[in-house]
Backbone bond lengths (Angstrom), bond angles and torsions (degrees), N, CA, C in turn:
res aa  C-N    CA-C-N  psi(-1)  N-CA   C-N-CA  omega(-1)  CA-C   N-CA-C  phi
1 X - - - 1.505 - - 1.459 107.49 -
2 X 1.374 114.40 143.77 1.514 118.63 174.31 1.471 112.58 -68.01
3 X 1.315 113.99 142.27 1.527 119.75 -179.46 1.473 111.04 -78.24
4 X 1.289 114.83 146.95 1.535 119.40 180.00 1.536 107.42 -92.06
5 X 1.362 115.16 134.10 1.462 119.04 177.04 1.486 109.14 -108.33
6 X 1.280 122.54 -12.48 1.477 125.04 173.13 1.452 109.18 -159.12
7 X 1.346 116.78 139.14 1.417 128.00 174.89 1.464 116.35 -130.33
8 X 1.321 118.53 135.05 1.457 118.98 -176.80 1.530 112.11 170.04
9 X 1.317 114.98 -156.62 1.464 121.83 -175.54 1.489 108.54 -109.32
10 X 1.341 116.95 128.23 1.423 123.61 169.09 1.536 109.10 -95.21
11 X 1.326 115.63 110.75 1.486 116.12 -176.34 1.567 109.21 -98.46
12 X 1.383 108.67 130.05 1.415 120.31 -179.01 1.537 108.89 -123.17
13 X 1.387 114.60 90.62 1.474 117.91 -161.84 1.390 113.00 61.29
14 X 1.330 120.20 -122.55 1.488 123.56 179.53 1.500 108.15 -93.17
15 X 1.251 118.85 6.24 1.523 117.02 -175.66 1.530 102.02 -100.03
16 X 1.255 112.38 133.14 1.518 121.11 171.71 1.518 114.56 -114.25
17 X 1.317 113.45 125.04 1.477 117.00 -176.75 1.545 108.15 -116.14
18 X 1.373 116.14 117.01 1.425 116.48 173.88 1.584 113.49 -67.24
19 X 1.273 118.71 121.33 1.433 122.62 -176.64 1.529 113.20 -135.10
20 X 1.296 113.09 168.26 1.494 120.36 168.44 1.524 109.94 -133.26
21 X 1.299 114.34 156.96 1.395 121.34 178.86 1.539 109.09 -110.39
22 X 1.388 112.74 122.45 1.471 115.80 170.31 1.461 113.00 -115.75
23 X 1.392 118.39 142.73 1.440 120.88 -176.58 1.443 110.89 -60.42
24 X 1.336 120.46 133.69 1.406 130.18 -175.59 1.515 117.71 -87.27
25 X 1.414 111.70 -24.31 1.438 119.46 -175.33 1.522 112.85 -158.61
26 X 1.247 117.78 148.17 1.497 120.17 172.12 1.509 110.54 -150.31
27 X 1.287 118.89 154.85 1.419 125.93 178.79 1.467 111.16 -67.67
28 X 1.299 117.66 129.40 1.486 119.98 172.93 1.558 107.17 -100.89
29 X 1.409 112.38 127.14 1.383 122.24 179.37 1.502 110.72 -133.80
30 X 1.318 116.88 140.04 1.416 117.96 163.67 1.474 114.58 -74.98
31 X 1.322 117.38 111.80 1.488 121.33 -168.35 1.553 111.24 -77.62
32 X 1.287 113.25 115.93 1.521 117.90 177.85 1.525 110.27 -107.46
33 X 1.346 118.11 139.45 1.475 122.38 -178.05 1.540 109.05 -101.53
34 X 1.323 119.61 153.53 1.365 122.33 165.42 1.551 113.81 -75.14
35 X 1.212 120.00 132.82 1.414 124.67 -175.65 1.513 112.68 -127.90
36 X 1.308 120.87 147.51 1.478 127.46 178.33 1.513 106.77 -115.16
37 X 1.430 114.48 136.87 1.352 120.16 173.84 1.572 108.72 -135.96
38 X 1.264 119.86 167.05 1.495 118.78 -171.50 1.529 107.24 -71.54
39 X 1.322 120.99 141.25 1.432 123.73 -179.00 1.540 110.77 -62.94
40 X 1.271 119.07 -34.80 1.523 121.32 178.72 1.516 107.61 -61.72
41 X 1.275 117.83 -42.13 1.443 123.59 -176.68 1.531 111.05 -67.71
42 X 1.460 115.77 -36.66 1.433 118.00 176.04 1.458 112.33 -63.98
43 X 1.381 116.19 -48.50 1.439 117.79 -175.65 1.567 111.81 -66.30
44 X 1.322 115.77 -29.23 1.480 119.69 179.03 1.502 109.91 -71.52
45 X 1.402 119.53 -30.20 1.404 121.60 179.54 1.472 113.96 -66.86
46 X 1.370 117.88 -21.81 1.487 117.63 179.06 1.513 113.29 -69.43
47 X 1.321 117.02 -13.84 1.500 117.63 176.53 1.465 113.20 -96.92
48 X 1.298 117.12 -1.28 1.507 119.63 -175.74 1.549 108.06 -85.93
49 X 1.357 114.60 148.39 1.429 114.80 -176.44 1.585 109.44 -79.93
50 X 1.337 115.48 -19.59 1.440 116.90 168.36 1.554 107.82 -141.30
51 X 1.348 107.61 163.62 1.454 117.35 -172.69 1.556 109.70 -58.68
52 X 1.300 118.42 128.77 1.472 121.34 178.36 1.537 109.39 -82.69
53 X 1.272 113.86 162.12 1.541 115.01 172.92 1.532 106.14 -94.82
54 X 1.342 118.00 106.43 1.473 123.29 -175.84 1.600 106.02 -101.40
55 X 1.349 112.99 151.11 1.413 120.19 169.35 1.438 112.98 -60.34
56 X 1.323 126.01 142.54 1.426 126.56 175.67 1.530 114.43 -140.50
57 X 1.239 115.40 165.29 1.456 121.77 -177.63 1.476 109.60 -138.38
58 X 1.400 121.88 132.93 1.496 122.29 176.23 1.449 110.74 -62.20
59 X 1.368 117.08 148.82 1.389 125.65 175.56 1.486 108.53 -126.42
60 X 1.357 118.61 157.41 1.447 123.89 179.42 1.471 108.27 -131.81
61 X 1.365 118.84 154.05 1.360 126.38 -176.16 1.549 109.43 -88.25
62 X 1.402 118.88 146.40 1.373 117.18 178.08 1.538 108.86 -127.38
63 X 1.407 112.79 177.38 1.529 115.40 -177.04 1.598 104.03 -99.08
64 X 1.348 112.51 142.70 1.462 123.52 172.48 1.463 113.65 -131.23
65 X 1.335 116.93 147.54 1.482 118.47 174.78 1.534 109.52 -77.75
66 X 1.314 115.98 140.79 1.442 125.52 -179.35 1.597 109.38 -58.89
67 X 1.325 112.26 -44.71 1.529 116.35 -172.44 1.385 113.95 -64.37
68 X 1.337 118.41 -49.06 1.499 120.81 -173.23 1.579 114.21 -121.92
69 X 1.312 118.68 1.73 1.420 123.03 179.24 1.562 114.25 63.49
70 X 1.359 112.82 21.45 1.502 116.14 -178.71 1.555 109.05 -86.59
71 X 1.405 118.63 145.61 1.398 119.84 -179.62 1.558 110.09 -61.53
72 X 1.363 112.22 146.86 1.392 120.98 -179.77 1.454 108.23 -119.43
73 X 1.420 117.92 137.29 1.422 121.02 179.26 1.520 107.28 -91.34
74 X 1.331 119.02 149.01 1.369 125.10 -174.20 1.607 111.48 -61.90
75 X 1.357 114.88 -33.84 1.477 118.08 179.97 1.562 109.25 -69.74
76 X 1.385 119.65 -11.10 1.372 118.87 179.31 1.516 112.81 -93.99
77 X 1.309 118.58 3.01 1.441 126.21 -173.67 1.544 109.71 -81.73
78 X 1.368 119.01 139.98 1.389 123.27 165.50 1.579 108.67 -133.79
79 X 1.256 121.11 161.48 1.486 118.56 177.49 1.594 105.69 -100.20
80 X 1.376 110.22 153.04 1.445 119.62 -177.92 1.436 116.91 -150.23
81 X 1.360 115.99 158.80 1.501 116.76 -178.71 1.519 104.15 -124.25
82 X 1.326 112.66 131.83 1.578 115.21 -178.30 1.483 106.91 -82.31
83 X 1.342 114.65 127.89 1.461 123.98 177.07 1.578 114.73 -105.06
84 X 1.358 112.14 -15.17 1.471 124.45 -179.66 1.478 110.55 -166.21
85 X 1.324 117.98 163.46 1.511 116.57 174.97 1.483 116.45 -51.41
86 X 1.269 116.84 120.90 1.466 124.40 178.93 1.570 108.79 65.04
87 X 1.275 124.43 24.31 1.451 127.62 177.51 1.541 108.54 -129.08
88 X 1.320 117.22 127.37 1.449 123.92 -175.63 1.537 110.93 -133.16
89 X 1.287 120.76 142.78 1.437 124.57 156.16 1.514 109.74 -86.62
90 X 1.268 120.40 136.07 1.418 122.86 177.27 1.515 115.19 -106.01
91 X 1.276 120.06 157.04 1.453 126.01 178.04 1.530 110.15 -128.82
92 X 1.351 116.59 139.23 1.416 122.06 171.33 1.576 106.94 -81.78
93 X 1.323 114.55 161.85 1.472 118.43 -173.12 1.513 111.13 -62.33
94 X 1.398 112.95 -38.34 1.545 117.34 -179.69 1.544 114.25 -65.25
95 X 1.374 115.74 -36.00 1.318 118.96 176.30 1.535 119.24 -52.24
96 X 1.344 112.41 -47.13 1.417 120.36 178.25 1.437 116.13 -79.71
97 X 1.385 113.31 -27.24 1.544 120.18 -179.15 1.567 105.29 -68.05
98 X 1.314 121.82 -33.75 1.471 120.32 -174.59 1.484 111.29 -72.89
99 X 1.437 115.61 -20.37 1.443 119.12 -177.22 1.500 112.14 -83.72
100 X 1.358 117.58 -19.19 1.464 121.01 179.76 1.501 112.52 -66.46
101 X 1.310 118.55 130.26 1.504 120.91 178.74 1.483 108.59 -77.36
102 X 1.330 113.91 143.86 1.441 122.24 174.07 1.534 107.30 -73.08
103 X 1.335 113.81 144.67 1.441 117.66 172.62 1.489 116.39 -54.49
104 X 1.341 116.34 125.36 1.501 116.14 179.73 1.486 113.09 -90.12
105 X 1.286 115.19 146.32 1.557 120.57 177.59 1.531 110.68 -80.50
106 X 1.277 113.67 -10.06 1.473 115.84 -174.87 1.604 111.33 -114.86
107 X 1.291 115.59 138.01 1.484 123.88 169.48 1.529 108.79 -121.45
108 X 1.319 112.16 115.94 1.515 113.17 -171.32 1.443 112.16 -111.56
109 X 1.321 118.72 129.90 1.406 123.15 179.28 1.522 107.24 -81.32
110 X 1.349 117.16 128.02 1.473 122.23 -172.14 1.490 112.62 -116.07
111 X 1.355 114.83 -12.99 1.589 113.74 -176.91 1.511 105.55 -167.92
112 X 1.324 113.29 155.82 1.482 121.56 170.93 1.499 108.70 -118.45
113 X 1.350 115.49 136.06 1.475 120.39 179.28 1.433 109.64 -139.60
114 X 1.349 117.43 166.87 1.472 122.81 173.84 1.538 108.51 -78.04
115 X 1.294 112.98 136.70 1.501 120.81 -179.46 1.575 111.58 -61.45
116 X 1.285 111.94 -32.56 1.504 114.44 -177.61 1.530 113.61 -70.43
117 X 1.262 115.33 -12.67 1.503 122.76 179.63 1.581 111.19 -78.90
118 X 1.256 115.24 -20.53 1.490 125.72 -172.99 1.580 109.11 -93.63
119 X 1.308 115.55 109.06 1.432 117.52 178.12 1.606 107.98 -64.44
120 X 1.276 121.39 131.59 1.454 124.05 178.51 1.490 113.90 -56.91
121 X 1.290 121.86 -20.95 1.440 123.38 176.33 1.504 113.39 -56.48
122 X 1.445 113.76 -22.03 1.420 113.67 -179.16 1.446 116.89 -85.10
123 X 1.352 118.27 -14.09 1.438 120.87 176.83 1.504 114.91 -70.48
124 X 1.364 113.77 135.43 1.465 122.21 -179.49 1.508 112.43 -109.34
125 X 1.439 115.98 -93.18 1.406 118.71 -179.88 1.490 110.96 -106.97
126 X 1.425 117.06 146.16 1.470 122.40 179.48 1.587 109.57 -100.24
127 X 1.299 113.12 146.57 1.508 121.84 173.76 1.422 114.41 -135.31
128 X 1.269 121.69 150.81 1.430 125.12 167.31 1.542 108.57 -87.33
129 X 1.289 117.02 131.78 1.534 124.12 176.14 1.596 107.16 -88.99
130 X 1.257 118.20 114.48 1.455 119.63 -176.51 1.478 110.36 -117.31
131 X 1.317 119.17 124.47 1.445 122.73 177.28 1.461 115.61 -66.14
132 X 1.371 118.11 133.27 1.418 123.31 172.11 1.557 109.85 -80.23
133 X 1.289 112.94 169.13 1.502 117.56 -177.60 1.519 112.48 -58.79
134 X 1.298 119.64 129.59 1.453 122.51 -179.31 1.604 111.92 98.70
135 X 1.400 113.36 -15.77 1.367 114.38 -175.57 1.575 111.92 -105.70
136 X 1.246 120.34 1.72 1.434 124.31 -177.85 1.536 115.13 -51.71
137 X 1.303 115.19 -44.41 1.528 115.71 -175.38 1.456 113.12 -73.43
138 X 1.340 119.26 -36.92 1.459 124.66 -179.77 1.529 105.84 -70.47
139 X 1.269 114.51 -36.93 1.480 120.23 179.25 1.569 111.45 -63.87
140 X 1.277 116.01 -40.30 1.461 121.72 177.44 1.559 112.56 -70.61
141 X 1.359 113.65 -29.47 1.424 119.03 178.09 1.526 108.42 -66.99
142 X 1.332 116.28 -52.27 1.349 119.49 179.79 1.523 113.75 -60.78
143 X 1.260 117.03 -42.29 1.547 117.48 175.24 1.487 112.85 -58.22
144 X 1.317 117.45 -45.62 1.469 119.90 179.44 1.430 112.72 -63.57
145 X 1.439 119.78 -43.25 1.477 120.22 -178.04 1.537 110.83 -62.76
146 X 1.350 116.97 -39.82 1.432 117.86 -179.34 1.532 110.31 -71.50
147 X 1.288 117.82 -38.33 1.497 122.41 179.51 1.495 110.79 -62.75
148 X 1.270 118.41 -39.03 1.470 117.62 -167.26 1.611 107.00 -93.51
149 X 1.368 117.09 -24.50 1.361 112.83 173.97 1.625 116.00 -93.87
150 X 1.369 116.02 1.95 1.329 127.27 177.69 1.592 110.75 55.69
151 X 1.278 116.19 39.32 1.416 124.99 172.58 1.532 112.72 -106.08
152 X 1.305 117.63 160.90 1.463 122.45 166.39 1.536 108.23 -120.84
153 X 1.217 118.51 156.16 1.525 121.80 -177.38 1.537 111.99 -108.82
154 X 1.254 114.88 135.89 1.452 123.43 172.45 1.504 112.97 -96.95
155 X 1.339 115.76 127.06 1.447 121.38 -173.94 1.523 115.07 -131.33
156 X 1.267 122.14 156.36 1.441 125.44 175.28 1.443 112.20 -115.71
157 X 1.415 116.51 139.59 1.483 118.68 172.23 1.534 107.20 -153.07
158 X 1.326 114.77 151.89 1.466 117.34 174.03 1.490 105.91 -106.57
159 X 1.328 111.56 126.07 1.536 119.08 177.02 1.617 105.04 -160.83
160 X 1.364 113.03 153.31 1.376 121.52 -175.11 1.531 116.26 55.95
161 X 1.395 111.90 34.33 1.479 117.85 171.59 1.474 114.86 86.23
162 X 1.363 120.21 0.33 1.435 122.64 178.63 1.473 113.47 -146.01
163 X 1.304 122.17 166.89 1.408 126.63 169.49 1.381 116.67 -83.63
164 X 1.332 119.07 129.07 1.486 123.77 -177.53 1.578 111.15 -113.90
165 X 1.284 114.78 148.77 1.423 120.49 169.09 1.567 108.72 -109.07
166 X 1.352 115.50 126.48 1.481 119.64 -174.54 1.486 108.98 -116.07
167 X 1.293 112.66 150.97 1.419 122.14 166.40 1.571 109.88 -103.24
168 X 1.307 117.94 118.86 1.457 119.81 -179.32 1.563 106.80 -107.15
169 X 1.252 114.33 119.97 1.531 120.35 -179.40 1.458 115.74 -129.58
170 X 1.330 116.16 152.99 1.476 118.96 176.47 1.477 110.66 -78.72
171 X 1.367 116.82 125.44 1.438 122.60 -179.68 1.608 102.69 -94.14
172 X 1.356 113.62 -152.95 1.486 117.69 -179.46 1.516 110.47 -69.95
173 X 1.358 119.00 -45.88 1.464 117.12 -173.02 1.589 110.18 -118.01
174 X 1.353 119.27 -20.70 1.468 119.68 -175.75 1.524 109.38 -156.51
175 X 1.311 116.50 -161.10 1.473 119.42 -173.25 1.463 112.63 -95.16
176 X 1.292 118.24 146.77 1.511 127.21 173.82 1.455 108.43 -120.76
177 X 1.311 118.31 143.81 1.461 121.06 174.83 1.550 109.26 -125.88
178 X 1.353 117.82 142.02 1.396 123.34 -175.53 1.545 104.55 -129.44
179 X 1.392 116.70 119.48 1.417 116.92 168.19 1.549 113.35 -68.92
180 X 1.211 116.62 154.81 1.459 121.91 -167.98 1.621 109.05 -121.06
181 X 1.241 113.46 145.96 1.439 119.62 163.52 1.579 113.79 -71.88
182 X 1.304 119.50 145.27 1.387 121.10 173.54 1.558 108.78 -80.23
183 X 1.414 115.28 155.76 1.387 119.86 -177.05 1.511 116.38 -54.69
184 X 1.382 116.29 -31.33 1.485 118.63 178.95 1.478 114.18 -80.30
185 X 1.358 115.35 -2.72 1.431 119.72 -179.07 1.573 107.97 -96.90
186 X 1.313 117.61 -13.18 1.489 123.62 177.79 1.533 109.12 -82.87
187 X 1.255 114.84 127.53 1.483 119.37 -174.90 1.500 109.79 -97.09
188 X 1.356 108.89 72.34 1.532 118.92 -172.83 1.586 108.33 -62.82
189 X 1.365 119.62 -25.20 1.455 125.92 -176.03 1.503 108.40 -70.55
190 X 1.380 125.24 -19.02 1.422 129.29 -179.09 1.509 110.54 -85.48
191 X 1.405 121.39 -8.14 1.411 122.49 -178.29 1.591 105.04 -81.58
192 X 1.325 110.97 132.79 1.461 121.71 177.09 1.516 110.51 -89.37
193 X 1.331 112.03 133.06 1.514 116.17 -177.83 1.552 110.24 -84.12
194 X 1.368 119.11 123.94 1.432 121.22 174.98 1.475 113.92 -75.67
195 X 1.296 118.78 129.49 1.458 125.17 179.23 1.500 109.08 -83.49
196 X 1.319 112.76 80.56 1.550 117.98 177.20 1.395 115.23 -57.31
197 X 1.415 117.01 -33.28 1.447 122.51 -172.47 1.525 110.74 -65.80
198 X 1.329 117.90 -14.88 1.504 121.35 174.12 1.504 113.77 -83.55
199 X 1.277 122.39 -7.12 1.387 127.62 -175.77 1.513 108.33 -81.39
200 X 1.338 118.29 128.97 1.423 123.74 169.55 1.449 114.08 -72.90
201 X 1.373 121.23 143.17 1.491 119.33 -179.23 1.529 114.59 -58.00
202 X 1.432 114.23 -42.51 1.463 120.21 175.59 1.458 114.64 -57.96
203 X 1.349 114.93 -41.26 1.482 116.70 -176.82 1.536 108.91 -70.50
204 X 1.423 114.43 -33.21 1.511 116.45 -179.20 1.512 105.63 -70.09
205 X 1.282 125.04 -40.77 1.437 128.84 -177.77 1.591 106.35 -59.59
206 X 1.327 119.27 -44.64 1.470 121.03 -170.26 1.566 103.74 -76.17
207 X 1.352 120.21 -38.68 1.497 120.23 173.55 1.451 116.13 -60.06
208 X 1.350 114.80 -41.09 1.504 118.55 177.65 1.588 111.46 -65.81
209 X 1.369 114.09 -37.40 1.445 117.89 173.34 1.564 114.02 -61.99
210 X 1.213 115.08 -39.63 1.560 120.51 178.43 1.541 108.46 -66.72
211 X 1.360 119.86 -43.23 1.464 124.13 178.73 1.427 111.42 -59.92
212 X 1.358 115.26 -43.93 1.444 116.30 -177.46 1.591 109.88 -71.79
213 X 1.305 114.62 -32.41 1.467 118.42 -179.17 1.550 113.63 -63.60
214 X 1.234 119.16 -30.15 1.468 123.51 -178.73 1.479 112.27 -101.19
215 X 1.267 118.22 8.71 1.476 122.75 179.24 1.486 109.29 -73.23
216 X 1.507 110.83 139.21 1.486 117.30 179.68 1.551 103.76 -164.09
217 X 1.347 114.58 159.86 1.474 117.85 -179.74 1.549 106.79 -63.84
218 X 1.468 110.63 146.21 1.418 116.08 -178.61 1.558 109.59 -71.17
219 X 1.371 115.20 131.19 1.435 123.90 -177.27 1.517 106.14 -132.43
220 X 1.300 117.02 90.51 1.489 118.15 -178.96 1.596 116.35 -63.68
221 X 1.245 117.71 -21.51 1.441 118.27 173.23 1.470 115.52 -65.70
222 X 1.272 118.33 -15.39 1.507 121.32 178.68 1.536 114.56 -72.81
223 X 1.354 112.12 -18.87 1.462 118.26 177.24 1.465 115.85 -103.29
224 X 1.324 118.63 141.56 1.421 126.24 175.71 1.483 113.90 -144.74
225 X 1.372 110.34 155.87 1.499 116.32 -176.97 1.598 107.73 -81.81
226 X 1.298 113.87 97.49 1.513 119.06 -173.71 1.511 108.94 -66.89
227 X 1.303 118.39 -32.36 1.475 116.04 -179.66 1.497 111.27 -66.59
228 X 1.376 121.05 -43.69 1.385 120.98 -177.64 1.497 110.12 -64.21
229 X 1.379 116.47 -34.01 1.465 119.04 -177.04 1.532 109.36 -73.03
230 X 1.364 119.11 -27.02 1.519 121.74 -178.44 1.557 102.52 -77.56
231 X 1.338 120.34 -40.29 1.469 118.68 178.21 1.471 113.50 -61.43
232 X 1.314 119.43 -44.53 1.405 125.00 178.16 1.575 110.38 -61.53
233 X 1.296 116.34 -35.50 1.479 121.69 -178.40 1.499 107.29 -72.95
234 X 1.382 117.97 -35.20 1.496 121.33 175.57 1.560 111.42 -67.09
235 X 1.366 112.25 -43.22 1.491 117.64 178.28 1.556 111.98 -54.59
236 X 1.383 110.83 -47.39 1.490 117.39 -178.03 1.505 111.93 -65.95
237 X 1.337 117.42 -34.87 1.470 121.51 176.68 1.505 111.58 -62.44
238 X 1.402 116.74 -44.63 1.407 121.87 -179.25 1.595 109.39 -66.17
239 X 1.264 116.23 -40.95 1.424 116.37 176.06 1.437 117.26 -59.34
240 X 1.375 112.61 -45.45 1.536 117.98 177.25 1.504 112.18 -60.58
241 X 1.355 116.76 -35.56 1.442 118.24 -177.02 1.480 113.95 -89.05
242 X 1.326 118.05 6.26 1.526 123.42 179.88 1.481 114.16 76.91
243 X 1.316 120.44 21.49 1.408 120.12 177.22 1.525 112.70 -91.01
244 X 1.317 115.19 67.85 1.407 120.44 176.89 1.584 108.48 -122.11
245 X 1.343 114.27 116.25 1.411 117.48 -169.25 1.581 110.56 -83.74
246 X 1.292 116.53 132.05 1.562 120.99 178.52 1.536 104.94 -76.65
247 X 1.296 113.09 144.72 1.373 122.85 -179.68 1.568 110.27 -83.56
248 X 1.334 118.46 102.07 1.391 123.73 -174.52 1.460 120.02 75.15
249 X 1.296 116.13 9.92 1.541 119.11 178.60 1.485 111.73 -106.64
250 X 1.307 120.01 151.63 1.393 119.94 179.66 1.524 110.09 -73.23
251 X 1.385 115.84 143.42 1.458 117.95 -177.30 1.453 118.52 -61.99
252 X 1.359 117.21 -22.95 1.454 119.55 -177.81 1.545 110.46 -95.48
253 X 1.375 117.95 2.97 1.425 122.05 178.40 1.494 111.13 -122.23
254 X 1.223 123.14 64.66 1.492 123.30 -176.14 1.545 107.84 -61.36
255 X 1.348 116.84 137.43 1.486 119.11 175.98 1.533 107.77 -102.81
256 X 1.320 109.18 173.47 1.470 117.21 -179.04 1.598 113.20 -57.54
257 X 1.376 118.27 -45.03 1.429 114.72 -179.42 1.566 115.17 -57.59
258 X 1.339 114.93 -25.05 1.535 113.94 177.51 1.480 111.13 -63.76
259 X 1.389 122.40 -38.78 1.354 125.51 174.94 1.470 114.87 -64.35
260 X 1.381 117.37 -40.13 1.489 119.49 174.67 1.546 108.15 -62.73
261 X 1.316 120.88 -43.31 1.444 121.15 -178.99 1.566 110.59 -58.25
262 X 1.328 114.37 -45.58 1.468 114.94 179.55 1.462 117.88 -63.69
263 X 1.370 113.05 -35.15 1.421 118.18 175.71 1.584 112.09 -65.57
264 X 1.265 114.37 -41.48 1.436 121.28 178.73 1.518 114.34 -69.46
265 X 1.253 116.56 -33.29 1.481 121.06 174.39 1.488 108.35 -68.43
266 X 1.283 117.04 -47.52 1.499 118.36 -175.71 1.621 111.43 -61.33
267 X 1.344 114.02 -38.45 1.431 117.68 173.67 1.428 115.33 -66.34
268 X 1.412 117.75 -38.20 1.462 119.57 176.99 1.518 108.58 -62.64
269 X 1.291 118.31 -46.74 1.474 119.76 177.75 1.521 115.68 -56.97
270 X 1.304 111.56 -35.13 1.475 119.08 -175.81 1.551 110.33 -70.45
271 X 1.384 113.35 -39.96 1.447 119.94 174.55 1.503 113.07 -70.61
272 X 1.359 121.14 -30.82 1.436 128.13 172.34 1.597 106.00 53.89
273 X 1.340 111.42 49.44 1.503 113.63 177.73 1.459 113.99 -102.52
274 X 1.318 117.74 -24.52 1.431 123.81 178.95 1.519 112.97 -160.29
275 X 1.362 115.99 155.97 1.426 118.38 -175.83 1.519 109.95 -62.44
276 X 1.443 117.04 147.90 1.431 117.26 174.62 1.378 118.60 -70.09
277 X 1.328 121.37 132.67 1.514 125.06 -177.55 1.498 114.37 -115.01
278 X 1.264 116.08 19.91 1.524 120.43 175.33 1.496 110.36 -78.21
279 X 1.295 117.48 156.14 1.462 122.17 172.34 1.513 114.77 -59.59
280 X 1.312 118.36 120.23 1.473 120.83 175.53 1.445 111.02 -128.25
281 X 1.333 121.63 151.19 1.347 125.65 175.87 1.491 113.41 -73.97
282 X 1.382 121.22 119.42 1.412 121.52 -175.98 1.553 112.94 -63.02
283 X 1.386 116.49 142.60 1.337 121.69 -177.54 1.573 116.74 -62.19
284 X 1.255 120.86 142.62 1.563 121.76 177.48 1.402 109.65 -100.13
285 X 1.349 120.28 6.65 1.516 120.18 173.72 1.488 108.40 88.18
286 X 1.425 122.51 9.83 1.368 121.80 -177.48 1.466 109.70 -99.96
287 X 1.279 121.34 150.59 1.491 124.36 177.32 1.460 112.15 -56.94
288 X 1.377 116.85 133.08 1.461 121.64 176.07 1.504 113.06 -91.11
289 X 1.337 115.47 131.01 1.514 119.44 176.07 1.554 106.36 -125.70
290 X 1.299 118.11 140.84 1.436 120.06 175.51 1.426 111.91 -70.84
291 X 1.408 114.79 147.63 1.424 122.33 -177.44 1.592 106.84 -73.05
292 X 1.361 113.08 145.67 1.411 116.46 -178.45 1.516 110.57 -70.96
């Protein structure tokens, strides 16, 4: 079941709708870990015809000071804002904590606008708006009203420590909400102005003809992350050829847990529900061949 990121009342005039927000999308990545192996083993691997299975150990990143590269403990950290080169104003944790807004139980619709009036650059994160028990009829009413009038609603809510402006719009079957960037967060100065005056009329006519020739309805299922697919294919190939590195075990003395991991990974790949997250030896760019 999808996790709830906010729960409360969506107010539509005098109508209150108990709703929850569920994340509508997230980035899918094959999670790779940083691993350490013996330098002697790495140098010896260069002479092998195929990648050997070397023992590895997980590593973690730490904090170091820029000035002297010395390790820094988390209890020594403070937050600061740079006001000039090498000059900062600093804040204690309580100072910033008091400024964070408490999560509000109310999300109030304040305006209705045309979706075409909102530049997509303002959209941040998308959520499914899900009615809670007792709110189904009012939820359907708001959905139908927005759908038939072809408006979207602007609403305000405090969550995750700050106030957010949301666009609530009717999707295919229910309501979607999008948090928005504020106008001061949009870096309009980075936009480059196109010099349309340099375009010849005949060139423009030909370009318009080409644009119209390739026009088609938007079908997101046509597009896929080919890099992630290739990484998963590479992982599967290494599993099938036995290239699974034991954590801290000698490569010539595989232990029982290694067999269990291989079996679990094969089952995970067969189910194809989520990317493999087990420790694997990163590829060195050499061609992989199955062991005889």
